[in-house]
C-alpha positions as CSV (number, residue, x, y, z in Angstrom):
1,M,-110.5,60.9,202.6
2,K,-106.9,61.7,203.1
3,S,-104.8,60.7,200.2
4,S,-102.7,57.5,200.8
5,R,-99.8,59.2,198.9
6,Y,-99.0,61.2,202.0
7,S,-98.8,60.6,205.7
8,C,-102.1,61.0,207.5
9,L,-103.4,64.3,208.8
10,W,-101.2,67.0,209.5
11,L,-102.4,67.9,212.5
12,V,-100.9,70.7,214.1
13,V,-101.3,70.5,217.7
14,A,-98.3,71.2,220.0
15,A,-98.1,69.5,223.3
16,M,-97.2,72.0,226.1
17,C,-96.8,71.5,229.8
18,L,-99.7,72.7,231.8
19,A,-99.2,76.0,233.7
20,G,-97.7,75.4,237.1
21,C,-95.6,72.3,236.3
22,G,-92.5,74.2,235.4
23,Q,-90.4,72.2,237.8
24,Q,-91.3,68.9,236.1
25,Q,-88.9,67.5,233.6
26,I,-90.3,66.6,230.2
27,E,-88.8,63.8,228.1
28,R,-89.7,63.4,224.5
29,I,-88.5,60.5,222.3
30,E,-89.4,60.3,218.6
31,W,-89.1,57.7,215.8
32,P,-90.3,57.4,212.2
33,V,-93.2,55.0,211.4
34,M,-96.3,54.9,209.3
35,G,-95.0,57.6,207.0
36,T,-94.8,60.1,209.8
37,I,-93.2,60.7,213.3
38,A,-94.3,59.0,216.4
39,A,-93.4,60.4,219.8
40,V,-93.8,59.6,223.5
41,Q,-93.7,62.5,225.9
42,T,-93.4,61.9,229.7
43,R,-93.3,64.3,232.6
44,G,-92.4,64.0,236.2
45,F,-90.7,65.9,239.1
46,T,-87.7,63.6,238.5
47,S,-86.4,62.3,235.2
48,S,-89.0,60.3,233.4
49,E,-86.6,59.2,230.6
50,K,-86.8,55.5,231.7
51,E,-90.6,55.5,231.4
52,A,-90.4,57.2,228.0
53,L,-88.0,54.6,226.8
54,W,-90.2,51.8,228.0
55,V,-93.3,53.2,226.2
56,R,-91.3,53.6,223.0
57,G,-90.0,50.1,223.4
58,L,-93.6,48.8,223.2
59,G,-94.8,51.5,220.8
60,Q,-92.3,50.6,218.1
61,P,-93.5,47.1,217.5
62,V,-97.2,48.0,218.1
63,F,-97.1,50.7,215.5
64,G,-94.9,48.6,213.2
65,I,-97.4,45.8,213.1
66,V,-100.3,48.2,212.3
67,E,-98.2,49.6,209.5
68,L,-97.3,46.1,208.2
69,N,-101.0,45.1,208.0
70,L,-102.7,48.4,207.0
71,N,-100.3,50.0,204.6
72,A,-102.3,50.8,201.4
73,R,-99.1,51.4,199.4
74,D,-97.5,48.0,200.2
75,P,-98.5,45.2,197.9
76,N,-97.5,42.8,200.6
77,S,-99.8,44.2,203.3
78,E,-102.9,42.5,204.4
79,L,-104.9,45.6,203.5
80,F,-103.7,45.5,199.9
81,R,-104.3,41.8,199.6
82,L,-107.9,42.0,201.0
83,A,-108.9,45.1,199.0
84,P,-110.7,43.3,196.2
85,N,-113.1,41.5,198.6
86,S,-116.4,42.7,199.9
87,D,-116.5,44.7,203.1
88,E,-118.0,41.7,204.9
89,K,-115.3,39.4,203.6
90,V,-112.6,41.8,204.5
91,C,-113.8,41.8,208.2
92,E,-114.1,38.0,208.2
93,S,-110.7,37.4,206.7
94,C,-108.5,40.1,208.3
95,N,-106.2,39.7,211.3
96,S,-108.4,39.8,214.3
97,D,-106.2,42.4,216.0
98,M,-106.8,44.8,213.0
99,R,-110.6,44.1,212.7
100,P,-111.7,47.0,214.9
101,C,-110.1,49.4,212.4
102,Y,-111.7,47.9,209.4
103,E,-115.1,47.7,211.1
104,A,-114.9,51.3,212.2
105,A,-114.0,52.5,208.7
106,F,-116.9,50.6,207.1
107,M,-119.3,51.9,209.8
108,L,-118.2,55.5,209.1
109,Q,-118.6,54.9,205.3
110,K,-122.1,53.7,205.8
111,A,-123.1,56.3,208.4
112,S,-121.7,59.2,206.3
113,D,-123.2,58.0,203.0
114,G,-119.7,57.7,201.7
115,A,-118.2,61.0,202.7
116,F,-115.7,58.9,204.6
117,N,-114.9,56.2,202.2
118,P,-112.0,53.7,202.5
119,R,-112.6,52.8,198.9
120,W,-112.5,56.3,197.6
121,R,-109.9,55.4,194.9
122,G,-112.0,52.6,193.5
123,T,-114.1,49.5,194.3
124,N,-111.2,47.1,194.5
125,T,-109.0,49.4,196.7
126,L,-108.8,50.1,200.4
127,D,-107.2,53.0,202.2
128,L,-107.4,53.3,206.0
129,G,-105.0,56.3,206.1
130,A,-107.7,58.5,207.7
131,I,-108.2,56.2,210.7
132,A,-105.3,53.7,211.1
133,K,-103.0,56.0,213.0
134,G,-105.6,56.8,215.6
135,F,-106.3,53.0,215.9
136,A,-102.6,52.4,216.4
137,V,-102.5,54.9,219.3
138,D,-105.5,53.2,221.0
139,R,-103.9,49.8,220.5
140,L,-100.7,51.0,222.2
141,E,-102.7,52.4,225.1
142,S,-104.5,49.0,225.5
143,M,-101.2,47.1,225.4
144,L,-99.6,49.3,228.0
145,K,-102.6,48.9,230.4
146,T,-102.1,45.1,230.1
147,V,-98.3,44.8,230.4
148,H,-97.0,48.0,232.0
149,P,-99.4,50.8,233.1
150,V,-97.5,54.1,232.9
151,R,-96.3,55.6,236.2
152,T,-95.6,59.2,235.1
153,D,-97.6,61.7,233.1
154,C,-97.5,60.4,229.5
155,L,-98.7,61.7,226.1
156,I,-98.6,59.7,222.9
157,D,-98.3,61.5,219.5
158,L,-98.5,59.6,216.2
159,G,-98.5,62.1,213.3
160,G,-100.5,64.5,215.4
161,N,-103.0,61.9,216.7
162,L,-102.7,62.6,220.4
163,K,-103.7,60.7,223.5
164,S,-103.1,61.3,227.1
165,L,-102.3,58.1,228.9
166,R,-101.8,59.8,232.2
167,G,-102.1,63.4,233.4
168,S,-103.4,66.5,231.7
169,W,-101.7,68.2,228.8
170,R,-102.4,71.5,227.1
171,T,-102.4,71.4,223.4
172,G,-102.8,74.1,220.8
173,V,-104.8,73.9,217.5
174,K,-102.9,75.8,214.9
175,D,-104.3,79.0,213.4
176,P,-104.6,78.3,209.7
177,D,-103.9,81.8,208.6
178,R,-101.0,82.9,210.8
179,D,-98.4,81.7,213.3
180,G,-99.7,80.6,216.7
181,F,-102.8,78.9,217.9
182,A,-106.5,79.5,217.1
183,A,-107.5,77.6,220.2
184,V,-106.1,75.6,223.1
185,V,-107.6,72.7,225.0
186,D,-106.5,70.7,228.1
187,L,-106.3,67.1,227.1
188,H,-107.4,65.1,230.2
189,E,-106.2,61.6,231.0
190,G,-107.7,59.1,228.6
191,E,-108.7,61.7,226.1
192,A,-107.6,61.9,222.4
193,L,-107.4,64.7,219.9
194,A,-107.0,64.6,216.1
195,T,-107.1,67.3,213.5
196,S,-107.6,67.2,209.7
197,A,-106.3,70.3,207.9
198,T,-104.9,71.5,204.7
199,Y,-102.4,74.2,205.7
200,Y,-99.2,72.3,205.2
201,R,-99.9,70.1,202.2
202,G,-102.8,71.8,200.4
203,S,-105.9,70.0,199.2
204,H,-105.1,66.4,200.2
205,I,-108.4,65.4,201.8
206,Y,-110.8,63.9,199.4
207,D,-114.6,63.6,199.4
208,G,-115.3,59.8,199.4
209,R,-118.6,60.5,197.5
210,T,-116.9,62.1,194.5
211,G,-113.2,61.2,194.7
212,L,-112.4,64.9,194.4
213,A,-110.4,67.1,196.7
214,V,-112.6,68.9,199.3
215,S,-113.2,72.6,198.7
216,N,-115.9,73.6,201.1
217,G,-114.2,76.5,202.9
218,V,-113.1,74.3,205.8
219,A,-109.5,75.0,206.9
220,S,-109.3,72.4,209.7
221,V,-111.4,70.2,212.0
222,T,-110.3,69.1,215.4
223,V,-112.1,66.3,217.3
224,L,-111.8,65.6,221.0
225,C,-113.1,62.3,222.5
226,N,-111.9,59.2,224.4
227,S,-110.8,57.2,221.3
228,A,-107.9,58.2,219.1
229,M,-109.3,56.0,216.3
230,W,-112.7,57.7,216.4
231,A,-111.1,61.2,216.7
232,D,-109.0,60.4,213.6
233,G,-111.8,59.1,211.5
234,L,-114.4,61.6,212.6
235,S,-112.0,64.6,212.0
236,T,-111.8,63.6,208.3
237,T,-115.5,62.9,208.0
238,L,-116.4,66.3,209.5
239,F,-113.9,68.0,207.3
240,V,-115.6,66.6,204.2
241,L,-119.1,67.3,205.5
242,G,-118.4,70.9,206.7
243,P,-120.1,72.3,209.9
244,E,-123.7,72.4,208.8
245,E,-123.9,68.9,207.4
246,G,-121.4,67.7,210.0
247,R,-123.6,68.8,212.9
248,K,-126.6,66.9,211.4
249,F,-124.4,63.8,210.9
250,L,-123.3,63.9,214.6
251,D,-126.8,64.5,215.9
252,D,-128.2,61.6,213.8
253,K,-125.4,59.1,213.7
254,L,-122.9,59.6,216.6
255,K,-124.6,57.4,219.1
256,L,-124.9,54.6,216.6
257,L,-121.1,54.9,216.0
258,V,-119.6,55.5,219.4
259,G,-122.4,54.9,221.9
260,D,-122.4,57.3,224.8
261,M,-118.9,58.5,224.2
262,E,-118.7,62.3,224.4
263,V,-117.4,63.9,221.3
264,S,-116.6,67.6,220.6
265,A,-115.6,69.2,217.3
266,L,-114.0,72.5,216.3
267,W,-114.3,73.6,212.7
268,I,-112.0,76.5,211.6
269,M,-113.1,78.0,208.3
270,D,-111.1,79.9,205.8
271,G,-110.8,83.4,207.2
272,G,-110.8,82.2,210.8
273,R,-114.5,81.7,211.7
274,Q,-115.0,78.9,214.2
275,E,-117.8,76.5,214.6
276,I,-118.2,74.2,217.7
277,Y,-120.1,71.0,218.3
278,G,-120.6,69.4,221.7
279,N,-119.4,70.4,225.2
280,A,-116.0,71.5,224.0
281,R,-113.3,72.9,226.2
282,F,-111.6,74.8,223.4
283,Q,-110.4,78.1,224.7
284,G,-109.7,81.3,222.7
285,N,-112.4,80.6,220.0
């Protein structure tokens, strides 16, 4: 699990305009939330600043409410208050809007035999830092579809948890050993990307089965699918499991977790070796 003492992930994907769209103007607006930086990036042949401002206007309260409820370090948060309860009681008692995040975390815990463990710091604790940011991104997308579907190409970025709300965006997965990218992928409309890695903050991802920092030779794991929440949670799970155990986990448990959703994963090992799962579109590997 990712330590709750730090902001989630540190995912190093950089959003870049697709080749051939050089005449389109890109607007990017950032703000701090959930211990990291959120951003909305829009693109159009004319200025898309108004659209970016609108998305930020909705994103700020949506992300703020998730933080208010799911902050493991805030003794006033719902998460902190519910932590001593059983998993079942937590799901029964929580804010119904937050329930999908709790349920997904507990499902991952069970399916991974505790490799992903929201209670990795102890029985009476809860930490959703490895899945809550992705959940917040999906929630913003859902809210936007309801109240104001985006009209220009739009990319959401919450601490490196990316989702394309409209259009295709090329993103790069950082090379752990040097400057530049180890791979790039075109993020299509509706797709999400998340990476768990150690290159900026060292060993901050913990094996939920042992409570110890992971030291299995994995430098990063990037997951591509249609849910930012599942991309976030699965990237941590697969980092802990490593490529061999991770592939078996995906073969055996993925359908149980996400149904027919297509999931691809890219492991980058210490030294640069790459391992792929699924019908990935990662280029340069």
